[in-house]
C-alpha positions in Angstrom: -15.0 15.3 -8.6 -14.4 17.4 -5.6 -15.7 21.0 -5.0 -12.2 22.4 -5.4 -11.8 20.8 -8.9 -15.2 22.2 -9.9 -14.3 25.6 -8.5 -11.0 25.7 -10.3 -12.4 24.5 -13.6 -15.2 27.0 -13.6 -13.1 30.0 -12.5 -10.5 29.0 -15.0 -13.0 28.8 -17.9 -14.5 32.2 -16.9 -11.0 33.8 -16.7 -10.0 32.2 -20.0 -13.2 33.5 -21.7 -12.5 37.0 -20.4 -8.9 36.8 -21.7 -10.0 35.6 -25.2 -12.7 38.2 -25.5 -10.4 41.0 -24.3 -7.7 39.8 -26.8 -10.2 39.6 -29.7 -11.6 43.1 -29.0 -8.2 44.7 -28.6 -9.0 45.9 -25.1 -7.0 43.3 -23.2 -4.6 45.8 -21.6 -7.4 48.1 -20.5 -9.4 45.2 -19.0 -6.2 43.9 -17.3 -5.7 47.3 -15.6 -9.3 47.6 -14.6 -9.5 44.1 -13.2 -6.3 44.7 -11.2 -7.8 47.8 -9.8 -11.1 46.0 -9.0 -9.1 43.3 -7.2 -7.4 46.0 -5.1 -10.8 47.6 -4.4 -12.3 44.2 -3.2 -9.2 43.5 -1.0 -9.3 47.0 0.6 -13.1 47.1 1.2 -14.4 44.6 3.8 -18.0 45.7 3.1 -17.7 45.0 -0.6 -16.0 41.6 0.1 -18.8 40.7 2.5 -21.4 41.7 -0.1 -19.8 39.5 -2.8 -19.6 36.5 -0.4 -23.2 36.9 0.8 -25.3 34.2 -1.0 -28.6 35.9 0.1 -28.1 38.9 -2.1 -30.4 39.0 -5.1 -29.1 39.1 -8.6 -30.7 42.5 -9.1 -28.9 43.9 -6.0 -25.5 42.5 -7.1 -26.0 43.7 -10.7 -27.0 47.2 -9.5 -24.0 47.4 -7.2 -21.5 46.3 -9.8 -23.1 48.6 -12.4 -22.5 51.4 -10.0 -18.9 50.4 -9.5 -18.4 49.9 -13.3 -19.8 53.3 -14.1 -17.9 55.1 -11.3 -14.5 53.6 -12.4 -15.5 53.8 -16.2 -15.0 50.1 -16.8 -14.7 48.8 -20.4 -18.1 47.7 -21.8 -16.8 44.2 -22.3 -15.8 44.0 -18.6 -19.2 45.4 -17.5 -21.0 42.7 -19.6 -18.7 40.0 -18.3 -19.4 41.1 -14.6 -23.2 41.0 -15.3 -22.8 37.6 -16.9 -20.9 36.3 -13.8 -23.7 37.7 -11.6 -26.5 36.1 -13.6 -24.7 32.8 -13.4 -24.5 33.2 -9.6 -20.7 33.1 -9.6 -20.0 36.5 -8.1 -18.5 34.8 -5.0 -15.7 33.5 -7.3 -14.9 36.9 -8.7 -11.6 37.3 -6.9 -10.3 33.9 -8.1 -11.6 34.6 -11.6 -9.7 37.9 -11.7 -6.5 36.4 -10.2 -6.7 33.6 -12.9 -7.3 36.2 -15.6 -4.3 38.3 -14.4 -2.1 35.2 -14.3 -3.1 34.3 -17.8 -2.3 37.8 -19.1 1.1 37.6 -17.3 1.9 34.1 -18.7 1.0 35.1 -22.2 3.5 38.0 -21.9 6.2 35.5 -20.9 6.3 36.7 -17.3 7.2 34.4 -14.5 5.6 35.0 -11.1 7.9 35.3 -8.1 7.3 36.0 -4.4 9.8 37.9 -2.3 9.4 38.0 1.5 11.9 39.9 3.6 12.5 40.4 7.3 13.0 44.2 6.9 11.2 46.7 4.8 12.9 47.0 1.4 12.8 50.2 -0.7 11.9 50.3 -4.3 15.6 50.3 -5.4 16.3 47.1 -3.4 13.2 45.4 -4.8 14.2 46.5 -8.4 17.7 45.1 -7.9 16.3 41.7 -6.8 13.9 41.7 -9.6 16.6 42.4 -12.2 18.8 39.7 -10.7 16.0 37.2 -10.9 15.2 38.3 -14.5 18.8 37.7 -15.4 19.0 34.3 -13.6 15.7 32.9 -15.0 16.0 34.5 -18.4 12.4 35.8 -18.4 10.5 38.8 -17.2 9.7 38.5 -13.5 6.4 39.7 -12.0 7.5 40.2 -8.4 5.1 40.2 -5.4 6.8 41.7 -2.4 5.8 41.1 1.2 7.3 42.3 4.5 7.4 39.8 7.3 9.2 40.7 10.5 8.7 37.2 11.9 11.5 36.0 9.7 13.9 37.7 12.1 16.5 38.2 9.3 17.0 37.3 5.7 14.8 36.7 2.6 12.5 34.1 1.1 12.3 34.1 -2.7 10.0 31.7 -4.5 10.1 31.6 -8.3 7.7 28.9 -9.7 8.9 25.7 -8.0 12.2 27.1 -6.8 12.5 28.4 -3.3 15.4 30.2 -1.7 15.1 30.6 2.0 17.9 32.5 3.8 15.7 33.6 6.7 17.0 33.2 10.3 13.6 31.8 11.3 14.1 28.9 8.8 17.7 28.3 10.0 16.5 28.2 13.6 13.8 25.7 12.8 16.3 23.6 10.9 18.7 23.7 13.9 15.9 22.8 16.2 15.0 19.8 14.1 18.7 18.6 14.2 18.8 19.0 17.9 15.6 17.0 18.4 17.0 14.2 16.1 20.3 14.0 18.1 
């Protein structure tokens, strides 16, 4: 078994355990909000990300740091206990993946479909909402839309919903044209 399979299996079981415990305790929504905020905090803070990834940190240091974060942001007791469990099992360096898997599980169990939208120009909230509503209508399910601005597309959009991808970007059309010219 490769390292990636082991990593996926362990992060998936941790995230599934958090989901089931949160669901049983009736605090799933609160834990989902808090883990989402924690993921944003980790993404925005390079120092915290480096701390998490550093294997030389002692369990006591990691536990103290996450207890401080948990108390500052008033985390649910179940989430605090879960984080300490992850730390004692020396799996803190997987915390981002565990949280992402947990949030995906929450989303799937609500019947949401994950979609990615990348545009060549900055879209306002109204435009994003219109696209989300159109996708919801077309796919017959609630859409959880992740929006990203990418000026390298030159023009157009890329929409990916599960295994379906719609690419109307000029960058893609130019690449396709270049391929045809090379083949000719």
